[in-house]
C-alpha positions as CSV (number, residue, x, y, z in Angstrom):
1,M,-59.6,121.3,70.7
2,L,-57.5,118.2,71.0
3,K,-58.7,114.6,71.5
4,V,-56.4,112.8,73.9
5,E,-58.1,109.6,75.0
6,E,-61.2,107.7,73.9
7,K,-64.1,110.0,74.6
8,T,-61.9,112.8,76.0
9,T,-61.3,116.2,74.4
10,L,-58.9,118.9,75.7
11,V,-59.9,122.6,75.4
12,G,-58.0,125.5,76.7
13,V,-60.0,128.0,78.8
14,S,-59.2,130.9,76.4
15,E,-60.1,128.7,73.4
16,L,-63.5,127.8,75.0
17,R,-64.9,131.2,74.4
18,K,-64.2,130.8,70.6
19,V,-65.5,127.2,70.3
20,M,-68.4,127.0,72.8
21,T,-70.8,125.8,70.1
22,D,-68.4,123.0,69.1
23,V,-67.9,122.1,72.8
24,L,-71.6,121.8,73.4
25,E,-71.8,119.4,70.5
26,E,-68.7,117.5,71.6
27,I,-70.1,116.8,75.1
28,K,-72.9,114.7,73.6
29,T,-70.3,112.0,72.9
30,N,-67.1,112.9,74.8
31,R,-65.9,114.4,78.0
32,V,-64.3,117.8,77.6
33,V,-61.3,118.6,79.9
34,L,-60.7,122.3,80.3
35,T,-57.1,123.3,80.6
36,R,-55.2,126.4,81.6
37,R,-51.5,126.6,80.7
38,N,-51.8,122.9,79.7
39,R,-53.0,121.8,83.1
40,P,-56.5,120.4,83.7
41,V,-58.7,122.8,85.6
42,G,-62.2,121.4,85.0
43,I,-64.4,119.0,83.0
44,I,-67.6,119.5,81.1
45,I,-69.8,116.4,80.6
46,D,-73.3,115.8,79.3
47,Y,-76.0,116.4,81.9
48,K,-77.4,112.9,81.5
49,E,-74.0,111.4,82.2
50,F,-73.7,113.7,85.3
51,K,-77.1,112.6,86.6
52,K,-76.1,108.9,86.2
53,M,-72.8,109.6,88.1
54,E,-74.7,111.4,90.8
55,E,-77.3,108.6,91.2
56,T,-74.5,106.0,91.4
57,I,-72.7,108.0,94.1
58,E,-76.0,108.3,96.1
59,A,-76.7,104.6,95.8
60,L,-73.2,103.7,97.0
61,E,-73.5,106.1,99.9
62,D,-76.9,104.5,100.8
63,Q,-75.3,101.0,100.7
64,V,-72.3,102.0,102.9
65,L,-74.5,103.9,105.4
66,G,-76.8,100.8,105.5
67,Q,-73.9,98.5,106.2
68,L,-72.6,100.8,109.0
69,A,-76.1,101.0,110.6
70,G,-76.3,97.2,110.5
71,H,-72.9,96.8,112.0
72,R,-73.8,99.3,114.8
73,A,-77.1,97.5,115.5
74,S,-75.3,94.2,115.8
75,R,-72.8,95.7,118.3
76,K,-75.6,96.9,120.6
77,S,-76.4,93.4,121.6
78,K,-72.9,92.9,122.9
79,K,-71.9,94.1,126.4
80,S,-70.6,97.7,126.5
81,L,-69.1,99.8,129.2
82,T,-70.0,103.3,130.3
83,L,-67.1,105.9,130.4
84,E,-66.9,105.6,134.2
85,Q,-66.7,101.8,134.0
86,A,-64.0,101.9,131.4
87,E,-62.0,104.5,133.4
88,K,-62.2,102.3,136.5
89,K,-61.2,99.2,134.5
90,V,-58.0,100.9,133.2
91,G,-57.3,102.5,136.6
92,L,-58.1,106.1,136.0
93,R,-60.7,106.3,138.8
């Protein structure tokens, strides 16, 4: 295992089999990046940290979807055209 950044540890996939107990201890305080041939292929994080990240993503999705819904609702009060009306207006009918 090799520490590369604050709270980040690199572990080769083949090494993982040998040091699993150490890795499980390491994820309590650090992210563990799995590598194959010195290239990142995955990450292991503490379950509590994962749940926090998941909750944050869901909250952001809710916020964005709420903004989109509000924007669409405000547009409904404006005049809109049907497809046929738009085609006539641009000379397609």
